[in-house]
C-alpha positions as CSV (number, residue, x, y, z in Angstrom):
1,X,-21.3,45.6,-22.5
2,X,-22.2,47.5,-25.8
3,X,-25.7,46.5,-27.5
4,X,-23.6,47.1,-30.9
5,X,-21.0,45.3,-32.8
6,X,-19.3,47.4,-34.8
7,X,-17.0,46.5,-37.9
8,X,-13.3,46.4,-37.7
9,X,-13.0,49.4,-39.9
10,X,-15.0,51.6,-37.3
11,X,-13.0,49.8,-34.5
12,X,-9.7,50.6,-36.4
13,X,-10.8,54.3,-35.5
14,X,-12.3,54.1,-32.1
15,X,-10.7,51.3,-30.1
16,X,-8.0,53.8,-28.7
17,X,-10.4,56.3,-27.9
18,X,-13.5,54.2,-26.4
19,X,-11.9,52.8,-23.3
20,X,-9.3,55.3,-22.6
21,X,-11.2,58.2,-23.1
22,X,-9.6,61.3,-21.6
23,X,-11.8,62.1,-18.9
24,X,-10.6,65.5,-17.8
25,X,-10.3,67.5,-21.0
26,X,-12.3,65.4,-23.4
27,X,-9.2,65.2,-25.9
28,X,-10.0,62.6,-28.8
29,X,-6.4,61.8,-28.9
30,X,-4.6,59.8,-26.3
31,X,-2.5,61.7,-24.4
32,X,1.4,61.4,-24.8
33,X,2.8,60.4,-21.5
34,X,6.5,61.5,-21.6
35,X,7.5,60.4,-18.3
36,X,9.9,57.6,-17.1
37,X,8.8,57.5,-13.9
38,X,5.0,58.4,-11.9
39,X,4.7,59.4,-8.2
40,X,2.7,56.9,-6.0
41,X,0.3,58.9,-3.8
42,X,0.6,55.7,-0.8
43,X,3.3,54.3,0.7
44,X,1.7,50.9,0.5
45,X,0.1,50.5,-2.4
46,X,1.4,51.6,-5.7
47,X,-0.8,52.9,-8.8
48,X,-1.0,51.2,-12.0
49,X,2.1,52.6,-13.3
50,X,5.5,53.5,-11.7
51,X,8.2,53.1,-14.2
52,X,7.6,53.3,-18.0
53,X,9.4,50.4,-19.1
54,X,7.0,48.4,-17.1
55,X,4.2,50.3,-18.3
56,X,3.2,53.5,-19.8
57,X,-0.5,54.8,-20.3
58,X,0.2,55.8,-23.7
59,X,1.7,52.5,-24.7
60,X,-1.2,50.7,-22.6
61,X,-3.7,52.5,-25.0
62,X,-1.9,51.1,-28.0
63,X,-1.8,47.6,-26.6
64,X,-5.3,47.6,-25.5
65,X,-6.4,48.7,-29.0
66,X,-4.7,46.2,-31.1
67,X,-5.9,43.5,-28.4
68,X,-9.2,44.5,-29.4
69,X,-8.6,44.4,-33.5
70,X,-7.1,41.3,-33.4
71,X,-9.4,39.4,-31.0
72,X,-7.1,38.8,-28.2
73,X,-6.7,38.9,-24.5
74,X,-3.6,41.2,-24.1
75,X,-1.6,43.0,-26.3
76,X,2.1,44.3,-26.0
77,X,3.6,46.6,-28.1
78,X,8.0,46.6,-28.9
79,X,10.7,48.5,-29.9
80,X,10.5,46.2,-33.0
81,X,9.0,43.7,-34.8
82,X,11.7,41.4,-34.6
83,X,11.9,42.3,-30.8
84,X,8.2,40.9,-30.5
85,X,9.3,37.9,-32.5
86,X,12.3,37.2,-30.4
87,X,10.7,37.8,-27.0
88,X,8.1,35.5,-28.0
89,X,10.4,32.7,-28.9
90,X,12.1,33.5,-25.1
91,X,9.2,31.5,-23.9
92,X,11.1,28.6,-24.8
93,X,13.6,26.8,-22.5
94,X,16.8,24.9,-23.6
95,X,16.2,21.6,-25.5
96,X,12.9,22.7,-26.7
97,X,12.1,22.4,-30.6
98,X,10.4,24.5,-33.1
99,X,9.0,23.8,-36.4
100,X,9.0,27.1,-38.9
101,X,7.8,28.2,-42.1
102,X,10.7,27.5,-44.8
103,X,9.6,30.7,-46.6
104,X,10.3,33.0,-43.6
105,X,11.5,36.8,-42.7
106,X,15.5,37.0,-43.1
107,X,15.5,38.6,-39.5
108,X,13.3,35.9,-38.2
109,X,15.9,32.9,-39.9
110,X,18.9,34.9,-38.5
111,X,17.4,34.5,-35.0
112,X,16.4,31.1,-35.5
113,X,19.6,29.9,-36.6
114,X,22.0,32.4,-34.9
115,X,20.6,33.2,-31.8
116,X,18.1,30.3,-30.6
117,X,20.9,27.6,-31.4
118,X,22.8,29.2,-28.6
119,X,20.6,28.5,-26.1
120,X,20.2,25.1,-27.1
121,X,16.8,25.6,-28.7
122,X,16.4,23.2,-31.9
123,X,14.4,24.0,-35.1
124,X,13.3,22.5,-38.4
125,X,12.4,24.4,-41.3
126,X,9.1,23.1,-43.5
127,X,6.7,23.8,-46.0
128,X,3.8,24.4,-44.1
129,X,1.6,24.2,-47.1
130,X,2.6,20.6,-47.2
131,X,0.7,19.2,-44.0
132,X,2.1,15.5,-44.2
133,X,5.4,17.3,-44.0
134,X,4.5,19.3,-41.1
135,X,3.3,16.4,-39.1
136,X,6.7,14.4,-40.0
137,X,8.6,17.7,-38.6
138,X,7.1,17.3,-35.2
139,X,9.1,16.1,-32.7
140,X,8.7,14.9,-28.8
141,X,10.2,18.3,-27.8
142,X,9.0,20.5,-30.4
143,X,6.9,23.3,-28.6
144,X,6.0,25.7,-31.3
145,X,5.0,25.9,-34.7
146,X,5.6,29.2,-36.5
147,X,3.8,30.6,-39.5
148,X,3.7,33.4,-42.3
149,X,0.8,33.4,-44.3
150,X,1.3,34.9,-46.6
151,X,5.1,34.4,-46.3
152,X,7.9,36.8,-46.8
153,X,8.8,37.2,-50.0
154,X,7.3,34.5,-52.1
155,X,3.6,35.0,-50.7
156,X,3.3,31.4,-49.6
157,X,0.0,30.4,-48.0
158,X,-0.4,27.9,-45.1
159,X,-3.9,26.5,-43.5
160,X,-4.1,28.2,-40.2
161,X,-7.0,25.8,-38.9
162,X,-5.3,22.8,-40.1
163,X,-1.8,23.6,-38.9
164,X,-3.6,25.1,-35.2
165,X,-5.2,21.3,-35.5
166,X,-1.7,19.6,-35.6
167,X,-0.5,22.0,-33.2
168,X,-3.1,21.3,-30.7
169,X,-2.9,17.3,-31.2
170,X,0.9,17.4,-30.4
171,X,0.9,20.0,-27.6
172,X,2.4,23.0,-29.4
173,X,1.7,26.8,-29.5
174,X,1.0,28.7,-32.5
175,X,2.6,31.8,-33.5
176,X,1.8,33.7,-36.7
177,X,3.2,36.8,-38.2
178,X,0.4,38.5,-39.5
179,X,2.3,41.6,-40.9
180,X,1.0,41.2,-44.4
181,X,-2.6,40.9,-43.7
182,X,-3.1,42.9,-40.7
183,X,-6.1,42.2,-38.3
184,X,-8.3,44.1,-41.1
185,X,-7.9,41.3,-43.6
186,X,-6.7,38.1,-41.2
187,X,-7.9,37.2,-37.4
188,X,-5.6,34.4,-36.6
189,X,-6.4,34.3,-33.1
190,X,-10.3,33.6,-34.1
191,X,-8.7,30.7,-36.1
192,X,-7.0,29.1,-32.7
193,X,-3.5,30.8,-33.1
194,X,-1.6,31.3,-29.9
195,X,0.3,34.6,-30.4
196,X,0.1,37.1,-33.2
197,X,2.9,39.1,-34.4
198,X,3.5,42.1,-35.9
199,X,6.4,44.4,-37.4
200,X,3.6,47.3,-37.0
201,X,6.5,49.4,-38.7
202,X,4.8,48.4,-41.8
203,X,1.1,48.3,-42.8
204,X,-0.2,49.2,-38.7
205,X,1.9,52.3,-39.1
206,X,1.8,52.7,-42.8
207,X,4.1,55.8,-43.0
208,X,7.6,54.7,-42.7
209,X,8.3,57.2,-39.9
210,X,8.4,54.2,-36.9
211,X,9.9,51.1,-35.8
212,X,7.7,49.3,-34.1
213,X,6.1,45.7,-33.3
214,X,3.2,43.9,-31.3
215,X,2.3,40.9,-29.8
216,X,-1.4,39.9,-29.0
217,X,-1.9,36.4,-26.8
218,X,-5.1,34.3,-27.5
219,X,-5.4,34.4,-23.5
220,X,-4.4,36.3,-20.3
221,X,-1.8,33.6,-19.1
222,X,-0.2,33.4,-22.0
223,X,-0.1,37.4,-22.0
224,X,1.4,37.5,-18.6
225,X,4.2,35.2,-19.7
226,X,5.1,37.2,-22.5
227,X,5.0,40.6,-20.4
228,X,7.4,39.4,-17.8
229,X,9.6,38.5,-21.2
230,X,9.0,42.0,-22.3
231,X,9.9,43.9,-18.9
232,X,12.7,41.7,-18.1
233,X,14.5,42.4,-21.7
234,X,13.0,46.0,-21.7
235,X,12.2,46.0,-25.4
236,X,9.1,48.2,-24.9
237,X,7.9,50.7,-27.4
238,X,8.5,54.4,-26.3
239,X,5.7,57.0,-25.8
240,X,5.9,59.1,-28.6
241,X,6.2,56.0,-31.2
242,X,3.3,54.4,-29.5
243,X,1.0,57.5,-29.8
244,X,2.1,57.5,-33.7
245,X,1.1,54.0,-34.0
246,X,-2.1,54.5,-32.5
247,X,-2.8,57.6,-35.2
248,X,-1.4,55.3,-38.0
249,X,-3.8,52.7,-37.2
250,X,-6.8,54.9,-37.2
251,X,-6.2,55.1,-41.3
252,X,-5.3,51.1,-42.0
253,X,-8.8,50.8,-43.5
254,X,-9.0,53.1,-46.0
255,X,-4.8,52.4,-46.7
256,X,-5.2,48.8,-47.1
257,X,-7.9,49.1,-49.2
258,X,-6.8,51.2,-51.8
259,X,-3.6,49.8,-51.7
260,X,-4.8,45.8,-52.2
261,X,-7.1,47.2,-55.1
262,X,-4.1,48.7,-56.7
263,X,-1.9,45.3,-56.1
264,X,-4.8,43.0,-57.9
265,X,-4.5,45.7,-60.7
266,X,-0.8,45.3,-60.8
267,X,-0.1,41.8,-60.2
268,X,-2.7,40.8,-63.3
269,X,-0.7,43.1,-65.3
270,X,2.4,41.3,-64.5
271,X,0.7,37.9,-64.5
272,X,0.7,38.1,-68.6
273,X,3.8,40.3,-69.4
274,X,6.0,37.8,-71.2
275,X,9.2,38.9,-69.5
276,X,7.8,38.1,-65.8
277,X,8.6,34.6,-65.1
278,X,6.1,34.4,-62.1
279,X,4.1,36.1,-60.3
280,X,3.2,35.7,-56.2
281,X,0.2,37.2,-54.9
282,X,-2.8,35.4,-53.4
283,X,-5.3,37.2,-55.2
284,X,-4.6,35.7,-58.3
285,X,-6.4,32.6,-58.9
286,X,-3.3,30.8,-60.4
287,X,-1.5,31.4,-56.8
288,X,-0.6,28.3,-54.8
289,X,-2.9,28.3,-51.9
290,X,-5.4,30.8,-53.3
291,X,-8.6,29.2,-52.2
292,X,-7.1,28.3,-48.5
293,X,-6.3,32.0,-48.2
294,X,-9.5,33.2,-49.6
295,X,-10.9,30.9,-46.8
296,X,-9.3,32.1,-44.1
297,X,-8.4,36.0,-44.7
298,X,-11.0,38.8,-46.1
299,X,-8.5,40.5,-48.6
300,X,-5.4,39.4,-50.4
301,X,-3.1,42.4,-49.5
302,X,-0.7,45.0,-50.8
303,X,1.9,43.1,-51.3
304,X,3.1,41.1,-54.2
305,X,6.8,39.7,-55.8
306,X,7.3,38.7,-59.1
307,X,10.5,36.8,-60.6
308,X,12.1,38.4,-63.8
309,X,15.4,36.2,-65.3
310,X,18.1,37.4,-63.6
311,X,19.6,39.7,-61.7
312,X,20.7,42.1,-64.6
313,X,17.2,41.9,-65.7
314,X,16.1,42.9,-62.4
315,X,19.0,45.8,-61.8
316,X,17.7,47.2,-65.0
317,X,14.0,47.3,-64.2
318,X,14.8,48.8,-60.5
319,X,16.8,51.8,-61.8
320,X,14.6,52.7,-64.6
321,X,11.6,53.0,-62.5
322,X,10.6,56.7,-61.6
323,X,7.7,56.4,-58.6
324,X,8.6,53.5,-56.3
325,X,11.1,54.1,-53.3
326,X,13.7,51.4,-53.8
327,X,14.1,50.5,-50.2
328,X,14.0,48.0,-47.3
329,X,10.5,47.5,-45.7
330,X,6.8,47.5,-46.8
331,X,3.4,49.0,-45.8
332,X,3.7,52.8,-46.2
333,X,1.8,55.1,-48.0
334,X,4.6,55.1,-50.7
335,X,5.3,52.2,-52.8
336,X,8.3,50.4,-51.9
337,X,10.4,48.2,-54.5
338,X,12.6,45.7,-52.7
339,X,15.2,43.2,-53.6
340,X,15.1,40.2,-51.4
341,X,17.9,38.8,-51.8
342,X,20.2,41.7,-50.6
343,X,17.5,43.5,-48.6
344,X,15.1,41.4,-46.3
345,X,16.5,38.0,-47.0
346,X,20.8,39.0,-46.8
347,X,20.9,37.2,-43.8
348,X,19.9,34.0,-45.3
349,X,23.2,32.7,-47.1
350,X,22.5,32.3,-51.0
351,X,22.0,28.2,-51.0
352,X,19.2,28.6,-48.7
353,X,17.6,31.4,-50.3
354,X,17.9,29.8,-53.4
355,X,16.2,26.5,-51.9
356,X,13.2,29.0,-51.0
357,X,12.7,30.3,-54.5
358,X,14.6,33.8,-53.4
359,X,16.5,34.1,-56.6
360,X,18.5,37.3,-57.9
361,X,15.7,38.2,-60.2
362,X,13.0,38.5,-57.7
363,X,11.6,41.7,-56.5
364,X,9.0,42.5,-53.8
365,X,6.7,45.1,-54.5
366,X,4.5,46.6,-51.4
367,X,1.9,48.8,-52.7
368,X,1.1,52.4,-52.2
369,X,-1.3,55.0,-52.3
370,X,-0.2,56.5,-55.5
371,X,-2.6,56.5,-58.6
372,X,-2.7,52.8,-59.9
373,X,-2.2,53.8,-63.4
374,X,0.5,56.1,-62.6
375,X,2.1,53.0,-61.3
376,X,1.2,50.8,-64.2
377,X,2.5,53.5,-66.8
378,X,5.7,53.6,-64.5
379,X,6.1,49.5,-64.7
380,X,5.5,49.3,-68.4
381,X,7.9,52.0,-69.5
382,X,10.8,49.9,-67.1
383,X,9.9,47.0,-68.5
384,X,10.1,48.2,-72.0
385,X,13.7,49.0,-71.4
386,X,14.6,45.7,-70.1
387,X,13.0,43.9,-73.2
388,X,15.3,46.4,-75.2
389,X,18.0,45.3,-73.0
390,X,17.2,41.6,-73.5
391,X,17.2,41.9,-77.3
392,X,20.4,43.5,-77.7
393,X,21.8,41.0,-75.6
394,X,20.3,38.3,-78.1
395,X,22.1,40.2,-81.1
396,X,25.5,40.1,-79.8
């Protein structure tokens, strides 16, 4: 055991090499093992790898890395974020019940409402910020409480410690989507969560070039159960993408730090702009759950959402911006602006979106690495165009 306790920013860079250093050549990067199968030297005793669906050395290096960073017992790399999420739910059985944060990613909502129901797995959506409501939602057959904090897209905050207490008191597991915060800013396993999930496509990768998912379990037994599901479904990440993700993780510290600093400035600017109805960002003191987030996380992240008066204003704003990409996804080095109602949450019926405050005027902004002053100037000019449009409409 090392005498040194490195900070996470150091571990992010070296975690993939310290335990998996390429012994034969001294290469500083993990090799890419582009092999589907592996020769076995013994007839009776196989080596650690036999078929890449069941295990690949490059993917294994990634899985050890993310387990180290999240402080978990076992990491597993999946073909996408929703593959990791859906595989975790496959730990359940017919007749089980889950409690789910109401402000949840649209793909997760779709899987829960349209796939899990076919297997007789029930669900209840609740506002996890309301602990009394959460307790009331627990049923005798409840097996999982599913958390997003901050949630997508309105950055809702749930008290991880308190929800874990509720789950443990009712013999439930807790799953938490940590995509927005990453282990750099939030370490749910240290707060008692059983499975941490990521769309690694986002901040962990950081370059909008791969699709990947991650799951990290608190204990080995749960990790083995999830690994069985992964192997059975074959929802694994390939060696090339595993290597790309390892490389992306190495720059997570500097990327997320700079993007989060810019996000704070942009959120503060939007918060006082007369055309913006509301800003959702946990770094603002006015944000619901701000103090809870500060107690369980070390940063506010690089994603914010803001509500404009209506769809027409949002459309005008988007069409007059110069710098951000208008696209699905988030977490890239480029700033990405999206319209949740027709992008990330299009799978959610309009009535359900509006119940959750996902209006047609809501925009989500993932802050990239462009200079913050350029982004602010771009926002300012686009909002001026919107204001002129409002003035013209009022004069008609």
